[in-house]
N, C-alpha and C positions, 0 to 999 in steps of 0.2 A: 260352383254356381252364382254365389255371391258375388265372385269377381266379374263373371259375364254381364249381372246386372248392372253393376257398377260401371262397366264399360257402355254398356246401352243408354245408360241414364246420362252419360256424359255425351254420348254422341247426340242425343236428343237435346241436350243443353247447347251444344255447337249449332244444331240446326235453328234453334230458336233465337239464340244470341246473333247468328247472320240474318235473320230476318229483322231482327232489333236495330242495325245499322239502317235499313230503308224507312222502318216506321220513326225512328227518331229524326231522320231528315224531313220527314213529312210534318212531324211535330214542330219541327224549327220553322216552319212557314207561320205558326200561329202563336208560338210562345218564345222566349229566349231561354238559352242553356239552364239557367238557375231556376227558373219557373218550372220547366219540364221536368228537371232534378227533384225538386221538392213536391210537386204533384205524383211522381213515380215512387218516391221513396215514402212518403206520407200515407198514400193508398194503401201500398205494400204492407207497412208496418200494421196499419189498422185492420187488413184484412188477415196477417198471420197472428195477431193477438186475438180475433175472433174465431180463426181455426184451431189454435193452439194454445190458448189462454191457460188452459188446464196445467200445463207444463211448468208454469211459474211455480209451483208447489215446490220443485225440485231445484230452484234458482240457488246458485251459491255466488259470492262475491269473487271467485275465480273466472266462473261463466261471464259475469257483468263485465269485468276488465277486460277479459279476451274478446267478447263481443262488443265493447266500445272500440278497442283497436281495430278490429277488422271492419267497423262500421266507418272510422274515419279513413280509413286507407279505400275503403269502397268509394266513398263520397268523392275523393280526391281522384281516384281512377275515372269515373263517369264524369267528374266535371272537366277535366281535360280531355277526354274523349269527346263529348257533346259539344264544347266550344271549339274543339279541333273541327268537328265537322261543319260548323258554320263556315269554314273556309277551305274544304277540301271536299273530295267526293267520298260517299259512301265506301266506295269499293277499295280506295287507298287508305281510307280511314280504318278499315277491316283488316287490310294487310299489315298495314304500320301497327297496328295493337298487336298482331300475332307474333311480334317480335319478342313479346314477354316471354315467350319459352325459352329463348336463349339467355335470357338474364336470370332464368331460375336457378342454373348451375352455378353463376357467379355469385348468388346470394348463399347458395350451400358452400362453396368456398370461403367467403366472409365469415359465417357462422360456424360451422363444423372444420373448415380446412379441408374440405374436400379437393383434390387437384382437379382442374380443370383440363380433360384429355384432349388427344388432338382431333377427335371428331367434332368437339364442341367448338374446337378453334376453327377448323375448315369450316363449320356450320356458321360460327359467326362472321367469318370472311364473306362466305356466298352471300349471306344475309346483307351484309354491307353494300354488296354489289348490286343486289336486287332493290334496296332501298334507293341506291344511286338513280338506276333507271326509273323507278316507279316516281321519285319525288323532285330528282334535281331539274330545276329549270336551265334553260340555255346559258344564263348566266352563272350556272353552278351555285345556286341559291336554293334553299328550300322555302317554302311559304310557311306563314306562322300555324297555318292548321296542321301541317304535317309535322312541325317540330312539337306541337301540344300533344299531337297523338304519339310520336314516339316517347315523350314524357309519361303518357298514359300507359304505354307499354311496360315501362319500368315500375310504375305505381302497381300495374296487374301482376306482375312477377311477384312483388311482395305480398298481395293478396293471394296468390295460389300457394306461394310457399307457406305462410302463415295460418290459412285455412286449413290445408292439411297438416300441419303440426298441431293446431288446436283441437281438430275434431277428433283425434288419436283418443283423447281421455274425458271428451265432452260429450254433452248430447247434441247432436248435430242440429237438430230441428230448434232447439231453445237457443242454440248458440246463434243461429240465423236470425230468429227473433229480434235478439239484443243487438245482433249486427244492423238490422235495419231500423230499429228504433234509434239508434244512434245515428245512422245515415240521416234519418227524417228530422232528428232534431238538428242536426247541423245545415241541413239542406233549408231548415224553415228560418232558421237564424240568417242565413245568408241572404234570402228574398227579403226579409224584415228591414235588415240593416241597408239594403239596396233600394227599397221602396218599391218593390216591384209586385206587391201583392195584387192580383187580379180583382178589379172592382166588381164583377159578375160573372156569371156562367157564359152569358153572351161573348164577354170579352176573350174567353179563351176559344170559343168556336168549336164546331163539330169535328173538325180533325184534330185540334188539340187535346179535346176529351177522349177521342178514340185513342191517340197516342198514349195518353197518361194511364189509360185501361189497360192498352195491351202491354205496354212497358211494365207495368206493376203487377199484373197477373201473369203474364207469360216469361217476359225477359227477366223478371226479376224474382216473384215467389216460385214458381214451378222451376225455372233456370237454376236458382240458388240453392233451393231445396234438395234438388237432385244433384248438383255438383257437391254440396256439403256432405251429403248421405253416402254419395259415390266414393268420396276421397276416405272413408273409413275402410274401403275395400282395394282401393288402387293408390299407388304412389303419386307423389307430385309430379314426377317426370313423366309417367303414364298418362296421367291426367292432363297435364301441360299439351302434350302431343295431340290428344284427341280433342281438346278444346281449340286447339290453332286451327282446326277445320272450318270455325266460325267464319274464317276469312274467306275461304272458299264459297260457303254459303252466301256470306255478305255480297260477294262478287256477283254471284247468280243472280239473287233477288233483285240488285241494283240494276241489272241488264234488263231483267222481265218485267220488273214493276216500275222502275224509274227510267227505262230507256237510256241508261247511262252507256256513252260510246266508249270503248276501249281501244287504245291505240297498242300496235304490235308492241311497243317499248314498254308499256304498262303491265302486258299481259307477261312479257318475259321477266319482268321485275317481279311481279305479283308469284310467277313459277319459282324463279329463284329462293324467294323467300321461304316459299311452302317447301321445296325442296330442300333448304337448309335445316329447317326445322325438323323434318323426318329424319333426315342424315344424321343430325346431332343426337336424336333421341333414341333412334333403333340400333344405336351402336353395340348393345349386348349381342347382336345377333352375328356380328362379324367378328367378335372376339371373346376376351375373357368376360366373365359376367361382373356387371359394376356393383359396387355395394349399393345398400339402399341409401336414398337422398336424406331422409330424414330419420331422426331418432324421437321416440316418445317423450315427451317433457315430464 
């Protein structure tokens, strides 16, 4: 039953994150990427402290350093993704981010020397073809937004891997609180150094405020609490494949709310990326059962 609840929580997270691509795109009309990240993480950290501050009684040095690592990785993920979205479309941003699933096994190989099997190799090659169809221009180059998004995918792979590893022996909610406090501090420092602090609420705009609140409450607090709790009952691989559906929902929301026009080539590229992720992750169905990706720390 707990495993089914974990799967449901990850699916909700995927839907919420899919909508987040559209809301972030709207927010970038009012704020730059660094301001949007700072507002999102600071508000999320404050709300988490209000809701679950009582858990600080159980805090340990181990939780603090693990949460700080996750917070630094998380900020890197979202800065790359959000800055990338300034130069590419929400649907492309969503599908290129989903490539993180194919990177998780490579991290497992580097850390635990787990071999990369033929399913993962086929999935990686298929994904590369999908990326080419989705992103390569007529001059066989990629724009800076797509490149940043692919770097974001690698960073998200580390986030998935280490979140799954750390929550095995720690309080998921407390770990999430420290994670977002860390991300909030980093984001605030970046805005201060850049001199981008908004001078008034009016300068942020209604659309900017809506984006910050939505991203903080739903895409950050709800989604990450659900993800971190669910990872106690699912593997990193299973979690990654479910969360990859955010790319599909991101495309759907982009078409419905932003009226984004998709070309046949883009749809084919997106379909290949999604197929590659599913194929590489459901391999136990076709053959011998694979060993668990992670070991408890």
